[in-house]
C-alpha positions as CSV (number, residue, x, y, z in Angstrom):
1,M,0.0,0.0,0.0
2,F,1.3,3.4,-1.0
3,L,2.0,5.8,1.9
4,F,3.3,9.4,1.5
5,N,5.5,11.0,4.0
6,V,3.0,11.8,6.8
7,Q,5.1,14.8,7.8
8,I,4.5,16.6,4.5
9,P,0.8,17.7,5.1
10,S,1.7,19.0,8.6
11,Q,4.7,20.9,7.2
12,I,2.6,22.5,4.6
13,A,-0.2,23.3,7.0
14,A,2.3,25.0,9.3
15,A,3.9,26.9,6.5
16,F,0.5,28.0,5.2
17,H,-0.6,29.2,8.7
18,H,2.7,31.1,9.0
19,R,2.2,32.8,5.7
20,F,-1.5,33.5,5.6
21,G,-2.5,33.4,9.3
22,I,-5.3,30.8,8.8
23,R,-5.7,27.1,8.6
24,A,-5.5,25.2,5.3
25,R,-7.1,22.2,3.7
26,I,-4.5,20.1,1.9
27,Y,-4.7,18.3,-1.4
28,R,-2.2,16.2,-3.4
29,A,-1.9,14.8,-6.9
30,P,0.9,12.5,-8.1
31,G,3.4,12.7,-10.9
32,R,3.6,9.8,-13.3
33,V,5.9,7.5,-15.2
34,N,4.9,5.9,-18.4
35,L,5.8,2.3,-18.7
36,I,5.1,2.0,-22.5
37,G,3.0,4.0,-25.0
38,E,5.1,7.0,-25.8
39,H,3.7,9.8,-28.2
40,T,0.6,7.7,-28.7
41,D,-1.8,9.7,-26.4
42,Y,-2.1,12.7,-28.8
43,N,-2.7,10.2,-31.6
44,Q,-5.8,8.8,-29.8
45,G,-3.9,5.6,-29.0
46,F,-3.1,3.5,-26.0
47,V,-0.8,4.2,-23.0
48,L,0.3,2.3,-19.9
49,P,1.3,4.9,-17.2
50,A,1.5,4.6,-13.4
51,A,1.1,7.3,-10.8
52,I,4.1,7.7,-8.6
53,N,4.8,8.6,-5.0
54,L,6.1,12.0,-5.8
55,S,3.4,14.7,-5.7
56,C,2.4,18.3,-5.9
57,W,0.7,19.5,-2.7
58,V,-1.7,22.4,-2.5
59,G,-2.9,24.1,0.7
60,I,-5.9,26.4,0.3
61,A,-8.2,28.6,2.4
62,L,-11.2,30.7,1.5
63,R,-10.8,34.5,1.0
64,G,-13.6,37.1,1.4
65,D,-12.9,38.5,-2.1
66,R,-12.6,37.1,-5.6
67,K,-8.8,37.1,-5.6
68,L,-6.4,34.2,-5.9
69,V,-3.2,34.7,-3.9
70,I,-0.8,31.8,-4.9
71,Y,2.6,31.2,-3.4
72,T,5.0,28.5,-4.5
73,E,7.6,27.2,-2.1
74,N,9.7,25.7,-4.9
75,F,10.4,29.1,-6.4
76,D,9.7,31.3,-3.4
77,K,7.4,33.5,-5.5
78,Q,3.8,34.8,-5.1
79,V,1.2,36.1,-7.5
80,E,-2.1,37.8,-6.9
81,V,-4.8,37.8,-9.6
82,E,-8.5,38.7,-9.6
83,L,-10.5,35.7,-10.8
84,D,-12.3,37.9,-13.3
85,A,-9.0,39.0,-14.8
86,I,-7.3,35.6,-15.3
87,G,-8.1,35.6,-19.0
88,S,-5.8,38.5,-19.6
89,W,-2.9,36.9,-17.8
90,S,0.0,36.8,-20.2
91,S,3.1,36.0,-18.2
92,K,4.7,32.5,-18.7
93,G,6.2,30.3,-16.0
94,W,5.0,28.4,-13.0
95,A,1.9,30.5,-12.3
96,S,0.4,29.7,-15.7
97,Y,-0.5,26.2,-14.5
98,P,-2.6,27.0,-11.4
99,L,-4.1,30.1,-13.1
100,G,-4.8,28.1,-16.3
101,V,-6.8,25.6,-14.2
102,A,-8.8,28.4,-12.6
103,W,-9.5,29.8,-16.1
104,S,-10.5,26.4,-17.5
105,L,-12.9,25.8,-14.6
106,G,-14.4,29.2,-15.1
107,Q,-14.8,28.5,-18.8
108,A,-16.7,25.3,-17.9
109,G,-19.2,27.3,-15.8
110,Q,-17.7,26.9,-12.3
111,R,-18.3,29.9,-10.1
112,L,-15.0,29.9,-8.2
113,R,-14.4,31.7,-4.9
114,G,-11.3,33.6,-3.9
115,G,-8.6,31.7,-2.1
116,N,-5.1,31.7,-0.7
117,L,-3.0,28.8,-2.1
118,Y,0.3,27.4,-1.0
119,I,2.0,25.0,-3.5
120,R,4.8,22.6,-2.9
121,G,6.0,20.0,-5.3
122,D,8.5,17.1,-5.0
123,V,8.1,15.9,-8.6
124,P,11.4,16.8,-10.3
125,L,10.9,19.6,-12.8
126,G,11.8,19.0,-16.4
127,A,12.4,15.3,-15.9
128,G,9.4,14.0,-17.8
129,L,7.5,12.9,-14.7
130,S,4.6,15.2,-15.3
131,S,5.0,17.9,-12.6
132,S,2.7,20.0,-14.7
133,A,-0.3,17.6,-14.5
134,A,0.3,17.1,-10.8
135,I,0.0,20.9,-10.0
136,E,-3.0,21.2,-12.3
137,V,-5.0,18.4,-10.8
138,A,-4.1,19.2,-7.2
139,T,-5.0,22.9,-7.8
140,A,-8.3,21.9,-9.5
141,M,-9.4,19.8,-6.6
142,A,-8.5,22.5,-4.1
143,L,-10.3,25.3,-6.1
144,L,-13.4,23.2,-6.5
145,E,-13.8,22.2,-2.9
146,N,-12.9,25.8,-1.8
147,S,-15.9,26.9,-3.8
148,G,-18.2,24.2,-2.5
149,S,-18.2,22.3,-5.7
150,S,-17.1,19.0,-7.1
151,M,-16.6,17.2,-10.4
152,E,-16.4,13.7,-11.8
153,R,-12.7,12.8,-12.2
154,K,-12.8,12.2,-16.0
155,E,-14.2,15.7,-16.5
156,L,-11.6,17.1,-14.1
157,A,-8.8,15.6,-16.1
158,L,-10.1,16.9,-19.4
159,L,-10.4,20.5,-18.0
160,C,-6.9,20.3,-16.7
161,Q,-5.7,19.2,-20.1
162,C,-7.6,22.1,-21.6
163,A,-5.8,24.4,-19.2
164,E,-2.4,23.1,-20.4
165,N,-3.4,23.1,-24.1
166,E,-5.1,26.5,-24.3
167,F,-3.8,28.6,-21.4
168,V,-0.3,27.4,-21.0
169,G,0.1,26.6,-24.7
170,A,1.5,23.0,-24.5
171,R,-0.3,20.5,-26.8
172,C,-0.2,17.6,-24.4
173,G,-2.5,14.6,-24.6
174,I,-4.8,13.4,-21.8
175,M,-2.6,10.7,-20.3
176,D,-0.8,12.8,-17.6
177,Q,-3.9,14.5,-16.1
178,F,-5.9,11.2,-16.3
179,I,-3.5,9.1,-14.4
180,A,-3.0,11.9,-11.8
181,C,-6.8,11.6,-11.2
182,H,-7.2,7.8,-11.4
183,G,-3.9,6.2,-10.3
184,Q,-4.1,3.1,-8.1
185,S,-1.5,1.8,-5.6
186,G,0.5,-1.1,-7.0
187,H,-1.0,-0.8,-10.5
188,A,-0.3,0.8,-13.8
189,M,-3.2,1.9,-16.0
190,F,-4.2,0.8,-19.4
191,L,-5.8,3.8,-21.0
192,D,-7.6,4.2,-24.3
193,C,-6.9,7.9,-25.1
194,R,-9.9,8.1,-27.5
195,S,-12.7,6.5,-25.4
196,L,-11.0,7.2,-22.1
197,E,-11.9,3.7,-21.0
198,W,-9.3,2.3,-18.6
199,R,-8.5,-0.6,-16.4
200,A,-5.9,-1.1,-13.6
201,I,-3.0,-3.4,-14.5
202,P,-1.2,-5.1,-11.6
203,L,2.6,-4.6,-11.5
204,P,4.8,-7.5,-10.7
205,K,5.1,-8.0,-6.9
206,N,8.5,-7.3,-5.3
207,T,9.3,-5.0,-8.2
208,A,10.4,-1.3,-8.0
209,L,9.8,1.5,-10.5
210,V,13.4,2.8,-10.8
211,V,13.5,6.1,-12.7
212,C,16.9,7.4,-13.9
213,N,17.2,11.1,-14.6
214,S,19.8,11.7,-17.3
215,M,20.2,15.3,-16.0
216,V,20.0,16.7,-19.5
217,K,17.3,18.5,-21.3
218,H,18.1,19.6,-24.8
219,D,16.8,22.9,-26.0
220,L,15.0,21.5,-29.0
221,A,12.6,19.4,-27.0
222,A,9.5,21.8,-27.1
223,N,9.8,22.6,-30.8
224,E,10.5,19.0,-31.8
225,Y,7.5,17.7,-29.7
226,N,5.1,20.0,-31.7
227,A,6.9,19.0,-34.9
228,R,6.2,15.3,-34.2
229,R,2.5,16.0,-33.7
230,A,2.5,17.9,-37.0
231,E,4.2,15.0,-38.8
232,C,1.7,12.5,-37.4
233,E,-1.2,14.7,-38.6
234,E,0.4,15.0,-42.0
235,G,0.7,11.2,-42.2
236,V,-3.0,10.9,-41.4
237,Q,-4.0,13.4,-44.1
238,K,-2.0,11.6,-46.7
239,L,-3.3,8.2,-45.8
240,K,-6.9,9.5,-45.8
241,S,-6.8,9.6,-49.6
242,V,-6.9,5.8,-49.6
243,L,-8.2,5.2,-46.1
244,P,-11.0,7.7,-45.8
245,A,-12.5,6.2,-42.6
246,I,-9.4,6.9,-40.4
247,H,-9.4,9.8,-37.9
248,S,-5.9,9.3,-36.4
249,L,-3.0,6.9,-36.5
250,R,-5.0,4.9,-33.9
251,D,-7.1,3.7,-36.8
252,V,-4.1,2.6,-39.0
253,T,-2.7,-1.0,-38.9
254,I,0.8,-1.9,-39.7
255,A,-0.5,-3.7,-42.8
256,D,-2.3,-0.5,-43.9
257,L,0.9,1.5,-43.4
258,E,3.1,-0.9,-45.4
259,Q,0.6,-1.2,-48.2
260,H,0.4,2.6,-48.7
261,R,4.0,3.4,-47.7
262,N,4.6,5.0,-51.2
263,L,2.2,7.8,-50.2
264,L,4.4,9.0,-47.4
265,P,7.8,10.7,-47.4
266,E,10.4,8.6,-45.6
267,T,10.4,10.7,-42.4
268,I,6.6,10.8,-42.1
269,Y,6.5,7.0,-42.7
270,R,8.9,6.4,-39.8
271,R,7.0,8.7,-37.5
272,C,3.7,6.8,-38.3
273,R,5.4,3.4,-38.0
274,H,6.5,4.3,-34.4
275,V,2.9,5.2,-33.4
276,V,1.3,2.3,-35.1
277,T,3.7,-0.3,-33.7
278,E,3.8,1.4,-30.3
279,N,0.0,1.0,-30.0
280,A,0.4,-2.7,-30.7
281,R,3.1,-2.9,-28.1
282,V,0.9,-1.3,-25.4
283,L,-1.8,-3.9,-26.0
284,Q,0.7,-6.8,-25.9
285,A,2.6,-5.4,-22.9
286,S,-0.6,-4.9,-20.9
287,A,-1.6,-8.6,-21.5
288,A,1.9,-9.6,-20.5
289,F,1.7,-7.7,-17.2
290,E,-1.7,-9.3,-16.5
291,K,-0.3,-12.8,-17.1
292,G,3.0,-12.1,-15.3
293,E,5.1,-12.8,-18.4
294,T,8.2,-10.8,-17.4
295,A,10.4,-11.9,-20.3
296,A,7.9,-10.5,-22.8
297,I,7.7,-7.3,-20.9
298,F,11.5,-6.8,-21.3
299,E,11.3,-7.3,-25.0
300,F,8.3,-4.9,-25.5
301,M,10.0,-2.2,-23.5
302,A,13.3,-2.7,-25.5
303,A,11.4,-2.5,-28.8
304,S,9.6,0.7,-27.6
305,H,12.9,2.4,-26.9
306,A,14.4,1.3,-30.2
307,S,11.4,2.7,-32.1
308,L,11.6,6.0,-30.2
309,R,15.3,6.2,-30.9
310,D,15.2,5.2,-34.6
311,D,11.8,5.9,-36.0
312,Y,10.5,8.8,-33.9
313,E,14.0,10.2,-33.2
314,V,13.2,11.6,-29.7
315,S,15.9,9.8,-27.7
316,C,19.5,11.1,-27.2
317,R,22.9,9.7,-26.5
318,E,22.5,10.0,-22.7
319,L,19.1,8.2,-22.7
320,D,20.5,5.4,-24.9
321,I,23.4,4.9,-22.6
322,L,21.1,4.6,-19.6
323,V,18.9,2.0,-21.3
324,E,21.9,0.1,-22.6
325,V,23.6,-0.1,-19.2
326,A,20.3,-0.9,-17.4
327,S,19.4,-3.7,-19.8
328,S,22.5,-5.6,-18.9
329,Q,22.0,-5.5,-15.2
330,Q,20.7,-8.5,-13.1
331,G,17.1,-8.2,-11.9
332,V,16.0,-5.8,-14.6
333,L,12.6,-6.7,-16.1
334,G,12.5,-3.8,-18.6
335,A,14.1,-0.5,-19.5
336,R,13.3,2.3,-21.9
337,M,13.2,6.1,-22.1
338,T,10.0,7.7,-20.8
339,G,8.4,11.0,-21.5
340,G,8.7,13.4,-24.4
341,G,12.4,12.7,-25.0
342,F,15.5,14.7,-25.9
343,G,16.7,14.1,-22.3
344,G,14.8,13.5,-19.1
345,C,14.4,10.1,-17.7
346,T,14.4,6.3,-18.3
347,V,12.0,3.9,-16.5
348,N,13.2,0.6,-15.3
349,L,11.3,-2.3,-13.7
350,V,13.8,-3.8,-11.2
351,E,13.4,-6.7,-8.8
352,K,13.6,-5.1,-5.3
353,G,16.5,-7.4,-4.2
354,F,18.7,-5.9,-7.0
355,V,17.8,-2.2,-6.7
356,E,20.9,-1.3,-4.7
357,S,23.4,-3.0,-7.1
358,F,21.4,-1.7,-10.1
359,E,21.7,1.9,-8.8
360,S,25.4,1.6,-8.1
361,A,26.3,0.1,-11.4
362,L,24.2,2.5,-13.4
363,K,25.6,5.6,-11.7
364,K,29.2,4.4,-12.1
365,E,28.9,3.5,-15.8
366,Y,26.9,6.6,-16.7
367,L,29.4,8.9,-15.1
368,K,32.3,7.1,-16.8
369,R,30.6,7.4,-20.3
370,T,29.1,10.9,-20.0
371,G,30.8,12.8,-17.2
372,L,27.3,13.3,-15.7
373,H,25.8,12.3,-12.4
374,A,22.5,10.6,-12.9
375,E,19.8,11.0,-10.3
376,I,17.9,7.8,-9.5
377,Y,14.5,7.6,-7.8
378,C,13.2,4.3,-6.5
379,L,9.4,4.7,-6.7
380,E,6.1,3.0,-6.0
381,A,2.9,3.0,-8.0
382,A,0.7,5.4,-6.1
383,Q,-2.9,6.5,-5.5
384,G,-4.3,9.3,-7.6
385,A,-5.3,12.8,-6.4
386,E,-6.9,13.1,-3.0
387,A,-7.7,15.4,0.0
388,V,-5.3,14.8,2.8
389,A,-6.1,15.0,6.5
390,V,-3.7,17.0,8.7
391,E,-2.8,15.3,12.0
């Protein structure tokens, strides 16, 4: 059973009281790691993420006016905005995420009330572990309950995605917000990003989710992410001339793709091939997890990384080294890059008895080959967003 550090809510409550002079209610939402199914969510495909026991925490208390006063402990910064003026907010940065959520809730007809908010996150920023969705979902829960309202979690996830797409300006899919809302301890989630149907997938017992942070983030990441989306959309448009019923790459089979390969420029073909084969791997890997077929899981994760490296071209030397070294270690059930790519993290399924030796070997070899010190997080599959009692 996942348990967070019980001291954190009390620490935030005390810091909130010190800053605002009143008591807070506390909410948390987790980050996530994606086991397989990369760059498939915005193509209406399949993903297999897990919520993790790193979270964003939001303390909130009601104000007597219609103002949001938001403080972040991570950056030691504060903003004050009238609820009715959020639509004109133009500054970028951390505040765009909680303000975007308030804007999105307002657009959906929620009559929000003013509040003081205190935000603290322990999801590493820029590591591909979805700190953005964690802050969005925790803030949304806090703002709704502060205003005497509530919302079904699927709708909440969609409104948080809307905030990131339309207010922040990042064209993310639904995966991150959905798993932050619906995560289950000890389980990953198979999610159909079109229908939003999902089921919990048990993870192997006595296995840790070991995430390795390459400590690099290449500058081209944001532009290349949007470029990949555009390339996928171009592929769909070209294939529509012979497959008029398709709406996204979700609807294309590998047989379709090979039959009509001549319609696609080589780069577009390879982008499409990654998405089509990755969707198939998610289906196969989900079945392997449910049957406990660990050897198959290793092969599916390895094939996913190779496809991301060669066809989608979103890996980098540092990620490739981490995966190569991890794959040769004892007790490893699978290794691949995770997240958008161009740096960030790898995810590794490691038998708990081998975690210490795995970590030592990986750090040593990565430093030797890159000159960089990898950060390694030994994580658990965690519960989704929740209100947290303060003892």
